[in-house]
KOLSE-411876 format. One record per residue (C-alpha): x, y negated, z; chain. Coordinates in pm, whole numbers, plus 50000, padded with zeros to 5 digits. Each point is the difference from the previous one (the first is absolute). Layout:
N
       x       y       z   chain
       X       Y       Z       A
...
This chain:
308
       x       y       z   chain
   90984   19893   37898       A
   49981   50360   50149       A
   49662   50109   50147       A
   49926   50185   50335       A
   49814   50305   49999       A
   50011   50035   49623       A
   50252   50033   49731       A
   50088   49688   49794       A
   49981   50091   49647       A
   50201   49688   49891       A
   50133   49821   50308       A
   50222   49811   49774       A
   50203   50058   49672       A
   50370   50073   49924       A
   50104   49761   49736       A
   50348   50058   49983       A
   50271   50199   50212       A
   50364   49810   50078       A
   50283   50107   50177       A
   50138   49672   50038       A
   49878   49642   49904       A
   50124   49655   50034       A
   49807   49801   50259       A
   49663   49900   49858       A
   49813   49774   50222       A
   49724   49874   49763       A
   49723   50094   50274       A
   50222   49829   50264       A
   49988   49683   49798       A
   49635   50030   49970       A
   49924   49981   50315       A
   50314   49750   50072       A
   50144   50220   50267       A
   50349   49896   49908       A
   49896   49650   50106       A
   49990   50048   50345       A
   50252   50248   50069       A
   50231   49746   50104       A
   49735   49880   50276       A
   49894   50363   50113       A
   50339   50180   49979       A
   49833   50236   49762       A
   49758   50147   50274       A
   50286   50069   50241       A
   49845   50150   50322       A
   49645   50110   49863       A
   49911   50357   50019       A
   49764   50098   49723       A
   49820   50346   50041       A
   49939   50201   49666       A
   49735   50264   50042       A
   50037   50200   49683       A
   50175   50302   49855       A
   50319   49960   50208       A
   50329   49873   49847       A
   50326   50080   49817       A
   50211   49937   50319       A
   50306   50051   49760       A
   49920   49751   49754       A
   50284   49743   49970       A
   49768   49723   50005       A
   49813   50115   50312       A
   50226   50184   50203       A
   50091   49709   50237       A
   49625   49861   50024       A
   49833   50280   50202       A
   49981   49946   50363       A
   49799   50306   50073       A
   49743   50247   49912       A
   49742   50275   50057       A
   49853   50292   49799       A
   49625   50046   50059       A
   49972   50278   49727       A
   50082   50366   49996       A
   50306   49985   49748       A
   50350   50108   50134       A
   49814   50197   50261       A
   49836   49702   50153       A
   50327   49875   50118       A
   49900   49660   50122       A
   50350   49856   49949       A
   50006   50085   49614       A
   49801   49754   49813       A
   50144   50061   49639       A
   49817   49904   49700       A
   49923   50280   49757       A
   49762   49779   49780       A
   50169   49693   49935       A
   49721   49751   50084       A
   50131   49893   50363       A
   50343   49961   49869       A
   49876   49740   49720       A
   49791   49825   50219       A
   50303   49972   50284       A
   50232   49862   49715       A
   49744   49723   49903       A
   50008   49892   50389       A
   50351   50022   50091       A
   50250   50141   49735       A
   50350   49883   50081       A
   50194   49753   49810       A
   50289   50227   49863       A
   50056   49869   49656       A
   49898   50330   49851       A
   49621   50074   50025       A
   49719   49769   50122       A
   49921   49751   50236       A
   49714   50003   50260       A
   49762   49711   50085       A
   50153   49990   50345       A
   50347   50180   49987       A
   50103   49941   50348       A
   49706   50116   50170       A
   49953   50379   50158       A
   49772   50280   49918       A
   49838   50267   50204       A
   49902   50273   49786       A
   49685   50189   50128       A
   49934   50302   49750       A
   49610   50120   49993       A
   49996   50086   49621       A
   50159   50315   49861       A
   50178   50055   49677       A
   49668   50010   49817       A
   49881   49675   50134       A
   49752   50167   50217       A
   49926   49881   50356       A
   49712   49994   50248       A
   49824   49681   50205       A
   50134   50173   50314       A
   50334   49977   49895       A
   49977   49634   49902       A
   49818   49952   50347       A
   50314   50202   50188       A
   50264   49781   49823       A
   49800   49683   50069       A
   49989   50082   50382       A
   50354   50104   49989       A
   50073   49628   49909       A
   49835   49867   50295       A
   50244   50216   50225       A
   50296   49963   49790       A
   50297   49812   50113       A
   50364   49978   49829       A
   50323   50055   50195       A
   50042   49595   50034       A
   49618   49954   50107       A
   49899   49962   49632       A
   49642   50011   49926       A
   49818   50032   49658       A
   49859   49668   49879       A
   49874   50102   49663       A
   49827   50329   49882       A
   50004   50104   49630       A
   49698   50224   49889       A
   50042   50066   49631       A
   49756   50278   50030       A
   49603   50033   50076       A
   49667   50213   50000       A
   49655   49947   49911       A
   49853   50034   50359       A
   49974   49778   50293       A
   50103   50171   50317       A
   49910   49850   50338       A
   50319   50132   50134       A
   50205   49853   49736       A
   49847   49623   50033       A
   50029   50022   50364       A
   50399   50043   50003       A
   50039   49762   49699       A
   49797   49736   50224       A
   50231   50078   50301       A
   50300   49949   49791       A
   49865   49706   49836       A
   49935   49856   50360       A
   50368   50058   50096       A
   50129   49766   49729       A
   50098   50255   49763       A
   49915   49897   49654       A
   49854   50308   49781       A
   50051   49983   49603       A
   49779   50259   49817       A
   49957   50073   49626       A
   49679   49911   49845       A
   49993   50319   49803       A
   50056   50105   49635       A
   49629   50083   49904       A
   49913   49682   49839       A
   49846   49984   49662       A
   50073   49628   49932       A
   49696   49848   50080       A
   49926   49760   50292       A
   49629   50074   50015       A
   50078   50350   50118       A
   50115   50111   50347       A
   50257   50261   50055       A
   50069   50066   50392       A
   50270   50195   50177       A
   50125   50005   50341       A
   50187   49872   50201       A
   50020   49742   49750       A
   49648   49861   49972       A
   50014   49930   50398       A
   50037   49639   50071       A
   50268   50040   50252       A
   50218   50102   49722       A
   50147   49785   49724       A
   49876   50182   49700       A
   50211   49959   49696       A
   49914   50045   49638       A
   50213   49990   49689       A
   50087   49793   49734       A
   50221   50052   49651       A
   50264   49807   49881       A
   49795   49765   49841       A
   49855   49904   50358       A
   49657   50172   49901       A
   49819   50252   50215       A
   50109   50343   49915       A
   49702   50226   49864       A
   50062   50275   50256       A
   49996   49749   50304       A
   49665   50042   50222       A
   49794   49708   50024       A
   49770   49879   50292       A
   49963   49690   50230       A
   50215   50136   50246       A
   50316   49937   49769       A
   50250   49775   50152       A
   50287   49962   49756       A
   50178   50142   49701       A
   50341   50082   49928       A
   50208   50145   49716       A
   49911   50374   49963       A
   50079   50087   49650       A
   50337   50122   49850       A
   50153   49975   50351       A
   50369   50123   50010       A
   50096   50145   50338       A
   50169   50278   50175       A
   49916   50350   49944       A
   50107   50356   50084       A
   50367   50135   49959       A
   50147   49652   50011       A
   49796   49900   49664       A
   49772   49710   49915       A
   49677   50010   49810       A
   49721   49737   49905       A
   49682   50066   50130       A
   49637   49854   49981       A
   49736   49957   50276       A
   49870   49810   50271       A
   50240   50233   50198       A
   50286   49782   49870       A
   49822   49659   50022       A
   49932   50064   50383       A
   50357   50043   50106       A
   50089   49672   49825       A
   49758   49831   50249       A
   50168   50214   50276       A
   50332   49854   49936       A
   49859   49648   49963       A
   49826   50019   50334       A
   50338   50115   50165       A
   50158   49666   49838       A
   49683   49808   50096       A
   50028   50109   50359       A
   50317   49797   50011       A
   49835   49682   49853       A
   49695   49974   50214       A
   49983   49856   50374       A
   49985   50251   50247       A
   49678   50025   50189       A
   49822   50277   50219       A
   49986   50355   49810       A
   49644   50033   49930       A
   50003   49675   49798       A
   50316   50126   49783       A
   49799   50176   49717       A
   49764   49685   49966       A
   50308   49789   49990       A
   50166   50204   49737       A
   49675   50002   49791       A
   49998   49604   50022       A
   50350   49975   49884       A
   49932   50228   49709       A
   49662   49840   49901       A
   50159   49639   50027       A
   50294   50087   49751       A
   49811   50259   49788       A
   50016   49920   49603       A
   49609   49964   49942       A
   49896   50242   49675       A
   49735   49913   49772       A
   49840   50344   50071       A
   49685   50078   50228       A
   50097   50019   50352       A
   49889   50362   50037       A
   50307   50116   49762       A
   50269   49746   50132       A
   49874   49880   50332       A
   50158   49689   50131       A
   50275   50031   49717       A
   50359   50116   49932       A
   50237   50035   50284       A
   50248   49709   50028       A
   50256   49948   50261       A
   50042   49614   49924       A
C-alpha cells in the first residue's frame, strides 16, 4: 500500500523477481474465482479503474486489457496520455485483477475485464489527496468509445488524514453505483485491540480490505479496525511487474485487487438493480458467501472473500 502525502517506507516487499513463470493460481483458487468464470465470462464487459502508479502498457499479460488512461502526475512532462508505470506497484495490482491467460505468465481474477489506468503516484510512490480527488472526479465523467462506464475502482493506496473533499466524491461515486475497493493499510501490529486507520479505506462507502497469509490467518502488517469489510490473499502474491517481468509482493495493496477482480465477476452474478443499490448488493453477495475466519472482526471483517 502506498501512502499519499508521505513516502511509504515499506509499501511492499519484493520476494523474488521472475522473467517467466508458469500459471500460478493459488490465490485465485482461494477466493474461488475459477469456479464462476463460466457463469461470468471472466468479467467480460466490466471496466475497473486502477488509481495508482500507472501501468507497464507493454507487458504481455496486460497490453490487451487497457481501455484508456490519464496521467495526473508531472512525470513525462505532465503529458496526460502517458501513464507509464516507473514504480511497479500499479502494474502488479493490474495483473492481479486482469492478467491475460496466455499460458506464459500469471492469471488475473477477472481476465476478461478492461482496465482504466489513472496515474496519480510517481515513480517513488508519492502522490497527493488533490490528485486522488481529481482522478475520482475524472471517473464520474469518463466514458469509453462504446459508451463504457467504470463499475469498480481499485484503491491500493491511502493516507492518514480525512479530507472533506475526498469523502464527498467517494459518496457521489457510491451513489452512482460504482463499487469502491480500498486497501485497509499496512501499519498493523497484529493486535485486534489497537486501531490503525487510513483513508479512503476507513470510509464505510468503500469495501475496506485486509490481508491474510497462505494459512488464512491475518497478516501481521494488516490494519485493524471495525470498518474492515473483508480479507483476501495478500502475502507472496505473484503478479506482473516492469519490463515484462513478475514479482511476488506482500501487502493489503495485493489483497485489494483480488476483491476488485472478484467484484467484476460478482457484478455478472447479481440481479440487476438501480445503481445506488449496487454497492450494497455486492457487499451482501460477498457477506453471504464469505468464509468465516476464527479471528476478531477488527482483523478480518466478514471473512475471506469467496465467489461461490
